[in-house]
C-alpha positions as a printed Julia matrix, in Angstrom:
127×3 Matrix{Float64}:
 53.89   7.17  150.3
 50.97   9.48  150.64
 47.79   7.52  151.36
 45.74  10.26  149.7
 47.43   9.76  146.33
 48.52   6.13  146.78
 46.08   4.65  144.28
 44.77   7.61  142.24
 45.86   6.87  138.67
 47.98   9.66  137.23
 48.72  11.2   140.64
 52.22  11.95  141.85
 52.31   9.85  145.01
 55.91  10.16  146.25
 59.31  11.67  145.52
 62.83  10.51  146.27
 66.2   12.13  145.99
 68.89   9.5   145.44
 72.46  10.77  145.9
 75.94   9.55  146.82
 76.08  11.51  150.08
 72.53  11.04  151.41
 73.45  11.87  155.01
 75.0   15.21  154.02
 72.11  16.08  151.67
 69.55  15.1   154.34
 71.21  17.47  156.81
 71.25  20.22  154.16
 67.51  20.03  153.51
 66.63  19.66  157.19
 68.55  22.85  157.95
 67.39  24.84  154.9
 63.73  23.78  154.8
 63.06  22.74  158.4
 62.32  19.11  157.55
 62.75  16.28  160.0
 63.84  12.79  159.04
 63.53   9.22  160.19
 66.01   6.51  159.24
 64.76   3.67  157.05
 66.79   0.47  157.36
 68.06  -0.7   154.01
 70.04  -3.67  155.34
 73.46  -2.38  156.39
 72.73   1.33  155.99
 69.81   3.72  156.34
 68.0    5.9   153.85
 65.76   8.65  155.21
 62.02   9.33  155.23
 61.41  13.08  155.17
 58.69  14.65  157.32
 57.45  18.26  157.18
 57.77  20.22  160.45
 55.29  18.97  163.04
 54.15  16.01  160.92
 54.51  12.29  161.54
 53.72  11.41  157.92
 56.52  11.02  155.39
 56.33  13.04  152.18
 59.6   12.09  150.48
 62.76  10.07  150.75
 66.45  10.89  150.61
 68.29   7.76  149.55
 71.84   6.56  149.1
 72.84   5.84  145.49
 73.94   2.31  146.27
 72.59  -1.2   146.22
 69.22  -1.36  144.49
 69.27   2.44  143.99
 72.66   2.67  142.29
 71.16   3.27  138.81
 68.79   6.05  139.82
 69.74   9.58  138.74
 70.78  12.23  141.32
 67.62  14.3   141.07
 64.23  14.58  142.73
 62.41  11.63  141.19
 58.62  11.76  141.17
 56.57   8.55  141.31
 53.42   8.56  139.17
 50.62   6.02  139.72
 49.69   3.95  136.68
 46.92   1.42  136.24
 49.11  -1.25  134.62
 52.89  -0.92  134.87
 53.66  -3.37  132.06
 51.29  -1.6   129.66
 52.79   1.8   130.57
 56.32   0.46  129.96
 55.28  -0.78  126.51
 53.74   2.62  125.66
 56.84   4.43  126.94
 59.13   2.41  124.67
 56.78   2.67  121.68
 56.77   6.46  122.03
 60.57   6.75  122.12
 61.18   6.62  125.86
 63.29   4.08  127.71
 63.37   2.28  131.04
 66.52   3.24  132.96
 65.87   1.15  136.11
 63.54  -1.7   136.96
 60.87  -2.71  137.01
 61.28  -3.89  140.6
 59.23  -4.31  143.77
 58.47  -1.49  146.2
 56.28  -2.6   149.06
 53.21  -4.28  147.46
 53.69  -2.58  144.09
 56.33  -2.45  141.35
 58.02   0.57  139.87
 60.46   1.56  137.18
 62.31   4.74  136.3
 61.74   5.93  132.74
 63.28   8.6   130.57
 61.11  10.44  128.08
 62.41  11.25  124.56
 63.71  14.66  125.74
 65.76  13.11  128.58
 63.56  13.96  131.58
 63.19  11.17  134.16
 60.22  10.03  136.26
 59.15   6.81  137.96
 56.0    4.86  137.21
 54.47   2.81  140.04
 51.58   0.37  139.96
 50.47  -3.24  139.87
């Protein structure tokens, strides 16, 4: 995740694309956009950290839709920093949204994927 936006509340700090054929999709974007990738061990298979050309800092992930990521939709999923994940989940549900995955741990934080009342999906991440 981007250190610059890691803790700024309301900032989009990361994005993942979770798909069935992550290897094929990774190759597609690397060829089309010029990205580079590094494997990320997921215990029996690898997802991929995406790096812009000439950079050593990851800006996104391309992930396999399996294991802990099986419920995530096949779209670019943005991660938005929140101050209190539990409070944001309560507000989401009260306003007609729903949690479609999680909450679960990611590094030192927790996240969940939510769907707003119109059907659009995003992830919330925070303590």
